N, C-alpha and C positions, 0 to 999 in steps of 0.2 A: 489172437489172430483177427484181422479185419474180415468181415463178410466180403465175398467176391464183388457184389454190387457196390459196396462202400469203397473198396479199393479201386474199382474202375472209375468211380466218381472222383476220388482223390487224384488219380492219375490224370483224368480229364481236366480238372481244375488247375493242376500243376502245369499241364501242357498249355492251357489258355493263358496262364500268367506268364509263362515263358514266351509265348507268342506275342503277348502284349509288350514285353520288354524288347522283343525283336522288332516290333513295329517302331519303337523309339529309335533303335539302332539303324533301321532302314532310313528314317528321316535324317539321322546324323550323317550317315554315309553319303546320302544324296547331297546334303549341304556341302560336305568337303569336296565331293566330285564336281559340283557345279559352281563353287565359289573359290576353291583353293584353300579355304579355311582361315586365311590371314585376316579377314575382316572381323573375325571374332576378337582380335586384339583391340582392347578399348583405347589404346594409345595411337592406333593407326588411323589417321584421318585423311590422308592424301587422296584416297579414292572417293571422298565425298565432295571435294571442291571442284565440281563440274556440273552444269545444268541443274536439273531438278534436285539432285541430291544435295547440292550446295544450299538450296533454299531450305531444305529440311534441317540440315546441320546448323546453318547460321540462325535459323529460327530458334533452335534449341539454345545456341550460344547466347543470344540476346535474352531469351526467356529466363535463363538460369540466373540472370542478374536482377530480375524483378522481385518485388516484395512478396514474402510468403503470405501476407494477409490481404492481398489485393482481391478484388472481385470485379469481374469473373476471374476464377483461378487461372484460366488460360490466357488472360489478356497479355499482350506483348508490346507495350508502348515503346520500348527502346528501338524496335525494328520498324521504322516508318514514322514514329512520333505522331504528327497530326493525322496521317493516313494509315496508321498502324491498325492491326486487327487482333488476331490471336494465333495461337499455335495450330488451331484448326486450319487456317488458311495458308500455313506454310507446310502442312502435312508432317508436322513434327511429332506425331504419335502421342496424343494426350494420355493414352493408356499407360505409357511409360514415363513421359516427360513430367507430369505432375507429381507422381510418387518420387521420382528421382530428384526432383527439385527439393522436396521435403528432406531427403537424405543429405542434402548439402549442408544442413545444420551440423551434421556429424562429419561428413566428408566435403571439405571446401570445394574440391574440383571433381565433378563427375564427367568422365570422358565420354566418347561417343558410345551410344547404345544401339545404333542401327544394325551393326553386325550381330549383336545378341538377338535383336528382333527377327532378323532373317533366319538365324539359327533356330529360334523357337517356331517360326512359321513352317520350316521344313519338317520339324518333329511333329507339330500338331496336324499338319496336312496328312502325314502318314498315319498317326495314331487314330484320328477321328475317322478317316476312311476305312481303316482296319476294323474299327468297331461297327461301322455301317455294314460292311460285307459279312462280318461274323454274325451279325444279327440274323441275316437271311440264310446263309449257307451252313452255319454251324461247323465250318471247316477252317481251323486256324491257319493251316498251311496255304490254302487257296486265298484266304483273306490277306495273308502277308504278301503273296505275289501281286494281288490286286492293289494293295496300298502302295507298292513300289511305283505303280503307274501314276498315282496321285502325287507322289512325292516329287515328281518332276513333270507334272502336267504342263504342256506348252503354254497355256494361258497364265499359269503360275510363274514359271521361270521367265516368261516374257517381261513381267513387271519388275524383275530384278535389274533391269537396265536403268531404272530411275524412280519409278513410282513405288517406293518400298512399302508404304502404308497399304497399298492395294495388293500386296503379297499376303495379306491376312485373309485369304480366301477360305481358310479353315473354318471361319465363322459361318460361311455358307453351308459347308458340310455338317457343321454342328447343328444348324437350323434344320437341315434335312433329317438328321438323326432324331431330333426332337419331334419332327413332323410325324414320323412313323412310330412314335411311342404308343403303347397300347392305351395309356390313359393320358389325358391332357393335363399338363402341369403349368400352372401360372408362374411359379418361381423359375422354372427352366427358361421360359420365354422371356421373362424379365431379365434374367442373366444374360442370355445371348443378345438381347436388344441393347443392353448397357455396354456390353463388350464391343458391339458393332459401332455404336455412336462414339465411343472413345477411340476408335481406329480411323474410320473414314465414313463420310456421309453416303457414298455410293453403296458401301457394304451394308449400312443401316437400311437403305431403301430395299435392297435385295432380301435382307432378313425379314423385313416387314412384309414383303410380298409373300414369302413362305409362311410367315405367321398368319397372314390373312387366310391363306389356304388351309392352314391347320385349324383355325377357328371354324371354318365351314365344315371341315372333316369331323371335328369334334361334335358339332351340332347335328350334322346329318347322319354320320355313320356311327359315332360313339354314343349318341343320344345324351350328350351333356346338356344341362339346362342352359338355355340361351341367356338367362340373367347372369349366370356365373361367367359365361364367356364374355358378356358385355362388361362386367366388372373387371375381368382380366384385361380386356382391351383398354379400358379407361385408366386402370392402374399403371399399365405399361406405358401408355401415352404420356401420362403425367410424369412418371419417373424419367422417361426419355427426354421430355421437354425440360425438366429441371436439370438433367445432366447436360443438355445442350447449352442451357443458360450458364451453368457453372464452367463448362469447358471453354466457352467463348464463341459459340455459333452465332449469337445475336449481336456481337460487337459491330459487325458490318451491317449497316441499315441501308437497304435499297440496292446493294451491290451484289447480292447472291446470284442473281440471274445474269446470264451472258449468252451471246449468240453462238451459233455453231451446231444447233440441232439439225440433223440431216447431213452434216459434214462428217461428224465422228460416228458414223453408222456402221452397222454390220452388213457385209455383202452377202448375197445369196449363196456364194460358193465358199464362204469363209471357213467351213468345216474341213475342206480339203485344199484350201489355198494357204501355203506356208507364209505368204506375205514377204518373206525375206529369203534370199538364196541360202543364208546361213541356217535356216530353220528346217531344211529337209535335204537329205542327200539324194532323194529320189524324185520329188515333185518340184516343179518349177513355180515360182511366184507368178501370179496372174492378177495384178492389181488394176490394170487398165488406167482409167482416169482417177482412181481413188488415190489421193495424195497424202493420206494419213492412215494409220493402222490401229486406231483406237478400237475398231471393231474386230481386231485379231482374235480368231477363235479356232485356230488350226488344231485338229484332234491328234495329229501324229499318225504316221503310217501304220504302226502296230495297232493302234486303237481303231483305225479305219478298217483294217483287216478283221479285227475282232467283231466290230459292228456288222461287217458283211457276213461273217460266219453266223452270227445270231439271227440276222434277217433271213438269210437263205435257209437256214435250218427250220425257222418258223414257217416259211412258205412251203418247203418240202413236206413238212409234217401237217400242213394245212391248219396251222394254229394261229396264223397271222391275224385273221379276222377276230378270233376269240380274244387274243391279247389286246387288240384295239378296242373291243367292246368293254373289256375289263378296265382298261385305263380311261376310257371315255367318261366314266362316272366318278372319277377321282378328282377332287377339287384341285390337287396339285397340277393335273393336266390342264385345267382351265387357266390356272395362273401362268403356266409355262407358255401356253398359246398367246396370252396377252403380252408376256415378256418378249416373246419372239417378234411379235408385231411391233412393239416399242423399239426393240433393238434394230430392226430394219429401218426405222424412222419413216417419215412421209416421203422420202426419196428412196425408192426400192431399186437396187442396182444388181446387175449380174456382171461379175468381173470388172467392177468399177464403172460400168456404163449404165446410167439410169434406164430402168425398164418402164417405170411409170411413177408419177408424183401425184400427191393429193394435198389439198389445203386442210389445215387444222383449225378448229374453232379458236377464237381469240382467248377464251378462258383457259385453254390448255397450255398456252405459252408460258405461264408461270412455272409449270412443272417441267416442260421440255427445255426451257432456257436455264433452269437450275441444274437439271440432270441432262446436259446436252450431249455428253459422250454416251449415247444410247447403246452403242455396240457392247459396252461392258455388261449390260444387264443380261446378256445371253449366258453369262457364266453359270447362272442357276441351272438352265437347261443343259449346258455343257457338261456339268457334273452329273446330272441325271442320266445323260447319254452314257457316260462312263459306267455308272451303276447298272443301267439296263444291259449294256454289253456283257458285263461280267455275270449278271444274273441269268441272262439267256444262255450263255455258254455253260453255266452250271446246270441249268434246267435240261439242256439237250445232251450234254456230254458227261454229266456227273463228275466223278473224281478225275476223269480224263481231261476235264477242263483245266486242271492244274498245268498239264503239259502244253495245252493250247495257249493258255495265258502266259506261260513262261516263254514260249517261242515268240509270242507277240511282244512281250516285254523287251526281249533282245533286239527285235526289229525296231521297236519304239526308240530305244536308247541310241542305236546306231543311226537312226534317221535324224535325231536332233544333236548328234555329237559335235558337229561343227559349231553349233550355237553354244554348246557346253564349253568348248575351247575359247570361244569369243568371250563368254562371261568370266572365265578364269583370268584372261588377260585384262578384261575391263576392270576387274576388282584389284588388279595389281598396279594400276596407274597411280602416279604420284603427282598431285597438283597442289601448288601453294603459291601465293603471291607475296608472302611475307618479306622475301628478299627485296622486292620492289618498293617496300615501304620501310626500309631501314636507312639510316643516315639522315642527312639534311634534305628537305625541311621536316621530315616526319618526326624524328626524334625530338626536335625542338618544339614542333607544333603541338604535340600530344600532352606536354607537361601542364598539369592543372586544368585540363579541358573536360567538358561534360558532353558536348554535342558536336556531331559532324553534320553540317548543314549545307546542302546543295541549294544555291540561290535559284538555279533553274533545274529542278529535279529531273524533268524528262530528258534533259541532255546528259545527265549522269547515270540514268537507268542502265545503259549498256555496260556500265562498269560497276554495277551494284555488287557483284561477287567480290571483286578486288577490294572495294572500299568496305564492304560488309565484313570481310575477314579482318581488316585493319581495325575497324570500329569495335567489333566483338572482342578482339584481342586486348584492346585497351579500355574496355568497359565504357564505350561512348554510345550515346543515343545517336541514331542516324535517321534523317527525315525522308529517305527514299529506299527503295528495295524492289523485290519482285514478289508479288503476292497472287494467290489464286483468285481472290476477289478484293475489290477496293470500294469503299463507300464514296459514291460520286459527290455527295455534299461535303464530306471531309476533304476531298481533293480540292474543291472550290474554296473552302475556308483556308486551306494551306496556301493556295495560290494568292489569295488576298493578303494574308499575313506576310508572305514573301515580297509581294509588290510594295507594301508599305515599308518594309525593311530596306528594300533596294532604293526607294525614293528618298528615305530619310538617312540612309547610310548608318543605321543604328546597329553597329557591330559590337557584340559583346566580347569581353576579354576571355571568357571561358568557353567560347565556341570556335570551331575551325570552319571556315567557309570555303566551299568549292566553287570555282568560277569556270566558265567555258575557257578552253585552252586558248592562250594567246592574249588574254584580257587583263593580265596583272597590271600593266601600265595604265589602263583606263580606270582601275578601281583604287589603286594604292594611294593616289593623290587625294582621294575623298575620305580615306580612313583616318582615324585618330592616330596621334603620335604613339609609336610603339608597335604598330601593326606592320607586318612584313608580308610580302607576296612572292611566291616562287612558282615558276612554271615546272610542271612535272609531266610524266608520260601521259597521264589521263586528264589532268585539269590544272588550272591555276589554284594555288593553295594560299588563302589569306588567313593570317592568324596573328595573335598577339604573342610576341616572343618574350617570355618572362625572364629569360637569361640576359636580355638586353634592356630590361625595364629600368 
């Protein structure tokens, strides 16, 4: 017979393991509810051929044909050629793209993996948040109810419209979990930093912000030796820098910065502004003059009610001042204040209308122009608000918080249900341009060719998606595309090479040339014998026809 205390401990461990499995199931259920589930089919790619998803998908398609032994590993020359960069700048998820490319030695064709990535994000969003809440409440049932909130948090599902790499917000939750560890762990912070750098640069910046707060907490509160913390910081920085080099962050030289800081900001009413009419059944969007929603941070009506309950309960019990004093000396609070100020940018607005603006020092511009979508940075504070709402409800209501959170969860889902339906229909779309690139001249033009070259790339950029699908399908390099960042010097070199080619009419037999529409007659007379030119929907196509050679 087991002693009673041993039996209780065994039952408790079994319950926790069961709850852990349930947290996985909650993430899976949320995935199928908000996506319909069909994107998990690796052969289903029609939903990817539109907007930003097409950039991610075609980035992978071109990258899959590059050499296994190239350096950097993430370099993607076929997509852009002279102005090419790496899979970092097509948001093609280096975390999965590089290992899957290695698998192509065994499996010649690796289908789309974006659906799998989204599936994993739902699960990890749920599991990590469950672990966070369980750490403080020690109540598996309550932690499960809370993790359901995280599994369809508005800022998370909002990114499923197109910025799929930014759906990896579970790394923020993981960093918060490590922040509250009783003992500082160098290896854990190294792990989460490397995960973030292989997903998206913005997530890396957020993780590093939490890491910086964790270093201060370890030194001030946990009495860790500052020399050990400095070694940890240096080791992590070196490892991350090497990973950035290997993945391809440094392929673009001088083009990482871009304008837009202050435009892609967070608004002061973002927490209760749904931004879109589809995002709330109850609250109306109030964007005013704000013409983009990169600063979208709507909490959801259920969470707003839960936050109100926690705040009012604290005030009624006269504990508000005590809680503020308790958090005021926490390094995480200092970091969150800094992130909030950065998210608002130097153009602080209320309902889209600027309230006041201030100038930034010149030396700050390198940071602000690199991370111009400042509104995203509030995600760290956003998830801390979620955590605080749940913990305050638990503090004031005890186990009754289960019922409070469950009611809030029902309201939360009903509030965003219209957007849920929009997402399901969004993922069911079928887009493909392959039919437009069949028959003459395409079937004849592609035979024995290596490159698809636009003589005037800027004029072909509006059709990068159509030509990109054609080029990737036939394993052609393409000298234009759509990229997050472009090296200005490389752009100038390409322009000079094309200028020389145009002047000398140096057309190669193994290249296909794209001309501005209606100019076939002007160019064909200057091409060598055997070249043919055909007007198509998007451009004139000049090529050497091997069948008539």
